[in-house]
N, C-alpha and C positions, 0 to 999 in steps of 0.2 A: 682717814685718819684726824689728820689734826680738823678737816672739817668737823666734830665734830665741836669741836669749839664754839661754836653759835650755838648752843646749847647753852652755855654757858655767861650769854651777854647780860646778863642779869646781875652778874657777881667782876663785869670789863667789860662794857655798852661796845668797845669798838670789837668785840669781838662778833659781834652778827654780821660783821662784814664778810665773814664765813660762812657765811649762810649764799652771796653771791656765786656762780657759778663763773658769774665772768671775770670777777678776784679772781675762784681758785685757780681758769686756767693759765692767766698769767701764769701766777706762781710754780704751777702744773711745769708752765713751758721752760718757767729760771732754775730749776730743782732740778729735773733732766742733765739741762743744761750744760750749766756745775756741777751735777754727780759726775756727767759724761767725759767731760775734763782730768777733774779730778781719780777716776777709776782712767783713764784712758796709758797715763805712761806707763804701768805697772799690770794695767793685761796684756798690753803691747812686748813686755820686756817678761812672761810668763809665756806668751806665742809662744815670741822668739827662742825663749831657754826648751823650751821645748819641743822644736822648731815646727812647729804647725802652720805649715809656708803653702799655700796655691800652685796644685800643683797644674802646671802646662800643658796643653792641647801642641802633638808635636809637630812640623811639617808637612808631614804624610796627612797628614786631619783639615791641618787649616790651610797647608799654606804657605803665600807671605808674608801670612799673620804672624804665622810665630816670629820671625824678623823683627817684623814689628813691635811686638808685645815682650821679645827677649828679656828685656828692662827686667819687666815683673817677672823675673822666678828667685825665688827664696824673700816675696813678700809674704807675710803674716798674713793665713789667713781664718776663719771662722770672729771675723770681730763683733759678728750679728752678738755676739755676746754681749759687747757695752751697749748697744742698743735694748739690751732685752733686758740687761741692770738698771739703764737711764731710765724706761717704762715703766719698772716692775717701782720700784721705787718711789719715785716719780707718782705716779696714778695712785696707790697706798698709800699716802702720805697726804688724795686732794680731791679726789674723787667718794664722794661716798657709794657705798656698794647699794647694788642694787641689781635686778638679774640683768641687766646689758650691762654691767662693768662686767659679771662674774663669770657672764658668757662669753664678753668680746676677750678676757681673759685667758679665756680657758681656752681656746682659739690659738692664742697668741703662742700660749707656753706648749700647748701642740703640738704647730708648727714649726718652732724653734723645734721642737724634741725630733721632730724628723728630720727637720737642716740640721741639724748637731750630729745625727750620725753616718749624715751623704754625705757630711764633709768629713767626721775620722774614716770610711772606709776610704776616701782616696786619699786621703792624707800615710793612711796606716797601705794601703794598697802600692801607694802610691804612682795610679790612675788617677784619670779626666772622668773617672767613670767610680758615678757611688750605688747608691740604692738603685736602682732601676724601673722605666716610668710606671711600670704595674702598679710595684713599691710603693710609691708614691703620690698615685690613684688611690689606691687601693686604703691607705692610710689618713688619705684627705678625703675618701669616702667614709672612714668610719667616725672621724669627729664631725662632720658631713648628722650622721644619725644621730651622733650624741648630742650637736649642738640642739638639734628638731625636736626634739623626745625632750630635750628641758622645756625647751621654748615649746612645745601644743598642751605638757603635763600641766604649768601653770598656769592660774584661770585668766593673769592677769593680762596676757599675753599671748594667749593663746588668738581668741579672735582675728589681734590687731596684725598675728604674722602673719595671717593668712592672707592679705588681704592684698592686691599686688598694685603700685602704685607706679609711672608711667610720668616722662616730664610731659611738659605742655597741659596734661591733662585736668582738670579740678576735686577729679573724683577719684578710685581707681576702679579699673581698668577690668580687674576680679574683686569680686566682692571676699570672697569665700571662695581661694586654691583648695582641688582635690586635694590630698596627702602627700599621694605619689607623684603629681606634676609640679608638688612645693620640694617634696624630698631631689630631683630631678634642677632642679629653677637651682637650691641655694646651694649642691653639691659643687653647678655650673660656675653662681657667685666667685664663689672659695675659688674654689677648684683651677677658675679663671684667671682669677685677680691674686692666685697664689704663681701658678706662673708665669702670667704676666711679667711681673717685673724680675724672677727670677732669670727670664731670658731675656728683660734689660739689660742685667746688672752682670756690663761685658768690659764697662770700661771707669778706667777710676772715676766715680763722682756723678755718674751719668744716673741712674736707680735713685741714690738715694738723694741729689738733687733734686727728682722729679717728684718722690713721696716728697718734698717738703711743702711743696704746691701742694698736692692730694689732699697735704693731711690737713689740710688749714683747713682751704677749703669748705674740705669734713666737719671739721671741728664745728665753723658756719650751722652750716648745715644740722649740724644733730641740735646747737645750742636751740634753732629754729624750732625743731621738730620738741621739741618738749617741752615747748612756749609758746602756748595754748593761743595766749593772741596775737605773739606773731605770727602762726601755725594758721592762724586764722585768717587772719590779712592774706596772705600768701598760697592761702587759699590749696595747703598742704595739709601733709598729713600727722596729725595730732597725738604723737608716742610720749603718753609723761613719763617721765623719768627718762627719756634717752634722754637729755640736755647733759645727765655726766659721763655723761659718750664725747663730748665735746672738754672734757679734760683728760684722755687718753687721747685726746687727735691733740688737743696742745702740747702733750709730756710728746706724744712722739715729733714734732715740728724743733721741740727742745731736745732730744733722744736725736735726731738726726741731725742737725746743725754741728751736733759735740760731732760725730762720727765724721762727716762730711771737712771739717777742718784737720784730720786727721787722711781723710780717705782721699782726699785735693790733686788731683795728680800734681806730683807721682805724689803716687797713692803710699801711704808706710803702710797699709794691710787693708787686707777684704773683708768684704761681711758676709762673705757666702753664703749658702743656702740654710745657715744657720739665720742669720735677717732676709732674705732677701723673699724664701719662703713664707717665716715670718710676717713677716710684715704687707705683704700681698696681701694674706690670709686676714691681718687682723683689720684692712681698708674697705677688705670686702666681709665683713663678717657685718661693719658699723653700716655699712650704706646697706644693707637688709635689713638692720631693725628699724634705723628710723625713716624703710621704704623707697631711699635713693639709689636703688640697690642698677637703674638702667644708669639714671643719668651718669655713670663709672664710667661709659664711658665713649661720656664726651670729658668727666673729667680728667680718668684718665689716658685723653689722648696718645700719651705717646708710649705705654704701654699694650699701648692696643696697635697702633704702628708696628709694631716690636715682635707682639704674637703675631699678627699679618703678615706678618714678611716671613715666618721661619710657615705657619701655612700655606701661603700660594709660589713658596720656594718648593718646599716637599711637594706635592698638589703638582706641577710645572715638571717638575726634574716624573714621579715617574709617569707623568699621564704626556709626556711629548720628550722629557732624557731631554729636556733645554732648563737652565736656568734662566733663572728673571733676575735678582739683583747677583753678583758679582759671590756676592755672602749673605748668610745670615743669620740674627737677627740681623735689621739694619743699618742696624748702625755702625756692625761692617762693613758692606758695604761704602757705606763714605769715606772710613779711615781705605781701602785696598783702591781706591779712587784718588788719593793725593792727600786727602784733608788732614786736618792735624788733629789727636785724640781729642783735644782741647775744645781748639775749635770746635769737633763732632758732642762737646759735651752741653761747651756755651748754647749752641743752636738749638738741643732736643729742650735745655732749662727754661730757654724764650719759648720755643712752640707748648712746654708742658704750662707753663703759665696761661698761656691764652687760650687755652684747652682750658685753665681748670677757673680760670673767671669765667667761661664761657660756655662750661654750667653749671658757676652761679647763680647764673642772669638765669638760666631755665627755672630759677626761681620766681621768676618776674614776670613772667611769661606763663600766662596761660589761663 
């Protein structure tokens, strides 16, 4: 909204600065950060007043982990609402609306709603089980098909979004993906990233800290994809208008830092599925629209590790009746090995930063 001040530069010359995505991205990060700090105390009071508390699993389900996490009982959840409000307010203020911005905000809002319903069921039923996995996948599929319809029916994006780009290659691997393949691919990107961050959100500050590094890198990638000179220089896909997604990524960084202030160990609030499902989907759709979905495997390496640890554990137990890890996702494995929770988080943050920088380097290695 405030980006349109640039159109009034003839009345006040400095307004022209609002044309620059870089400036608006910085302002978006700052706005989301400040808004998050202002909103957080009020929201925490409301969550406590309504007894919106995290439902922990019993010792019969998680064994020794129950005693390690006993102190987390009665900690408010649904903190994802803080992140959602901060990102939305900041984005609406500083991003110029176009199809990419609107699609990203639609996905984020839709998945926030799904996560909210999941958390609501857990709280009202006093159970760690909310929406079933099938229900979550069904609604994620609905979101996927809605997004695909919008992108394919728009003349500006239909041809661009059907291209498949991969790291280290200067040209599209597939120039025009069949619609059935595109639907499956987009669903895997959205559902995969959404559920991977959801799995990572198991200990204080872990998921949101890793989200900061991933969102920061994708902000840089979005800016590069939307800038014709930079994209040509790097031999990456030029997606006109996608640079505005850098503003959303910057807002995500600011909102995440504000939330991390309260989610750092010992956490005063958890994001819940309200936050984790939505953040994963937001990053996933941005990665897809700027033609960097495969790179997400590298940039979001921690999230991939967490998801793979669950898959490996399940497959191993079903086929061999043996567990590879003491518990999955893998951060719980290290907890049960005796690592302090804060040490697990900081070490995973370090790895996340390394993965993020490695993914960013793929822009040049072509």
